[in-house]
N, C-alpha and C positions, 0 to 999 in steps of 0.2 A: 317525550316524558309522561304524558298522560296515558299512553298505551303501556308503557312499562309500569307504572305505578297502580293503575286500575284495571289492566288486562293481563299482566304477567306476574307482577308481585304477588297478588293473592294466591296463586297457584304454587309459587315458590314456597310460600308461606306454609301452605297446607302439606307440602311434600316435606317441608323440614320438621313441621309438627309430628306428623304420622310416623316418619322415619325416625325421629328422634325418640318417640315414644317406643317404638318396636327396638330399638338399640338399647334404650335404658332399661328395658324389661329383660332383654337377653343377657345382657353383660352387667348390669348393676341392680339386681333385684333387692340385695340387701340395702342398697341406698334409695330404694324407692319408697322414701319416708320424709317426715318433717325434721327427723333429728330432733325431737322434742328436748328442750332445755328446761323444762319446768322445774328439775331438781336445783337448778342454779338460781331462779328467781321466779316467784310465782305471784307476787303482788302486782306488778305492772302487767304481767300476762294475763290474769284474771279481768283487767279492765281492757287492755288493747284488743285481745283476741275475740271477744264477743262483738265488739264494736266493728271491727274488720269484716268478721265473717258474715254477720247479719247484714251489714251495710252492702257488701259486696253481692250478696244473695239478691237483694233487691236491685242492685244496679243490673245484674244479669238478666232478671225479669224485665226490667224496664227496656233493656237493649232487644230483647226478644220480641216484646209487644210493639216496640217502634220500628224494628226493622223487617220483621217476619209478617205482621199483620198488616196488610194493605190498607190504604187510606179509605178506599171504598168500603171496606167490611165495616169499620167503625161508623162511617155514615150510614150504613144500612140498618145497623141496631140503634141508632138514634143518638150517637155519641157525637155532639157537635165539636167544632175545633176548639172553642173556647173551653169547654170540658175537658177535652183531651190536653190542652195546653196547660190548663190549671193543674191538671193530675201529674203531668210531667215535670212541671215546675216545683210543685210541692214535695212530691215523692223523691224526684230526682235530686233535689238540692238537700233534703234531710239525709238521704241514702249516700250521697256523695259527701257531704260534711262527716258523716259517722265514719265512712271508710276511709277518709283522709286522716281523721282523728286517730282511728285505730291504728293505721299503719304508721302514723307518726310516733305513737306511743310504743309501738313495737320496735321501731327503728332506735329510738331513744334507749329502749332497754337493752337491745342488742350491742349498742355502741358504749354503753356506760357499765354493763356487766361483763367483766373480764373473760369468764369461761364461755360465756355465750358468744362474745365477740371472737375469740379464738377459733370457735367451731363454725364461723361464717365463712363459706368459700368466696372465692372471687366470683364465680357465677351467681350466687345469691346477691352480692353487693352490686353486681349491675343489674340484676333483676328489681332490686329496690328502686334504683335511679329510675329505670324505666316505667315501673308500676307507678311511682309517685307521678311521673309525667303523665301517664295516661289518666290517672284519676283527676289530675288537676285540669288537663285539657279537656276531659268529659265534664268536669264541673263547669268550667267556663263555657263550653259549648251549650250545656243545658240551659245556664241562666240568660246568656246573651241571645241563644236562638229563641228562646220563648219571649223574653222581654221585648226585643227588636222585632215587631210585628210588620213593619213598614214594609219588607221585602216579601213578596208573594210567594218566593221559591225558599221552601224549607227542605229540612233533611227527609221528610216524607216523600218529596218530590224528587230529591237526588240521590241520597245516600241510601234509601230503602231500596228503590228499585234496582239499583246498582249491585247491593248486596244480593237479592233474592236472584238476580240474573246470573250469578256466580254458580249457582247450583245446576242450571242448565247449559253450562259452558257457553254462554253467550253474553259475556261481560257487556254491560250497557255503559261504555266509556263516556259517552256524551253526557249522560245523566250526573255522572259523578263530576264532570268537568265543570258543570254549573254551581257546584256546591261552593259553600264559603270557604276561605282559607282555613278557618278555625275547625271545621269539620274535617277538611282533608288532612289536617295535621294530627288530629285526635285518631282518625282512620289509620294513618301511617304509623303513628306509635303503637296502636293496638296491635298492627301486624308484627311489628318488631317483637312486642311483648310475647306474641304466641310463638315466634320463632325461637326465642330463648326458653320458652316454658319447659320443655323436657329436659332441659339441663340444669335445672334449678329445684329448690324445694317446693315449687308450686306444683310439681307432678304429682304430689299426693292427692291433688284435686280429682284425679281421674279414678282414684281407688277410695272414694269416700265410703265410709260404712254405712251405705243406706240401709242395708238388710239389718242393721242394729235397731232400727225403729220398729220392725216388724217381727223380731224374733220373739219366741215363746218365752215365758217366765220360767226362770229356774228355780226348782224346789229342792230346798235343803231339808234333810232329814238326819237325825242324831241316831246313831247305832246303839247308844246306851239307853238305859230306861230313863223315863221321864222325871224329873225331880218333883219332889211332893213337898208340901209345906211342913210336914211332921216326919220324923224318922227318915229323912233323905240320906242316902249313903253317897258320900262325896268320893268320886274317882279321882286318880291323878296321883302326883307326887306328895309326899308328907314326910316329915322328919320322923326318924326312928324313934319308937317309943312314944309317940303321941297318940291320944285317943282315936284320932282321925284314921290311923292306920288300919288298915283291914287284916285280919288273920290269915295266914297263908294255909288255904285249905288243904294243901299237899303234905302228906305224913313225912315228918322228917326221919330218915333212916341213918342210925349211928351204927358204928362198928368200925373195926379195923380193916385197912385194906389189905 
């Protein structure tokens, strides 16, 4: 079971993720979107969406810092274990709670707003279940893993080396086998989430409009003359016979046909 979970399943997940993204792009480009429902309801969306997106952004940064950066590197720059665990506990808890609250509001909005619920596919319903499970499991492992410091073996000694070993195609199964059940459960749920990712509304994360932050300003210029404070000529539609109507400069030609 350990060989399958930590040596085979990660590569199956990667193949499904990449293959699903290619398939979705080739055969469902018009569906590669969040299917925005802001027109149906915007009050809850304005609250839940920022909470979820900013929270999940901090969560992703925390995962990258915890899994990709080796423990020896943080020790080399003078970050002690106490400092690291304090930052992980504080930022991880705040980000996890914000993400969970945001997705809770979005799910409530989707369930209670009729048109929004009707536009929710079966894949998205499954995605919400797996996503909430991943957030809850991650929040629990963050809190329990940092508070319970009696065990010398942490995720930086088990999950992180296993994660990095996947990129060199030499999965460290023995290291992952020593991890606690909570971290194993969170890892499995995370892999399931990535496997269903391309077939849900989460696919829009791979086409986030990052270039929007760096695009140049758009300058708008008027074709007409600039208005003045006195004697301004107003252009546009005006009722017939009103003083605002401009005379037609074209001479009128009268006569019989």
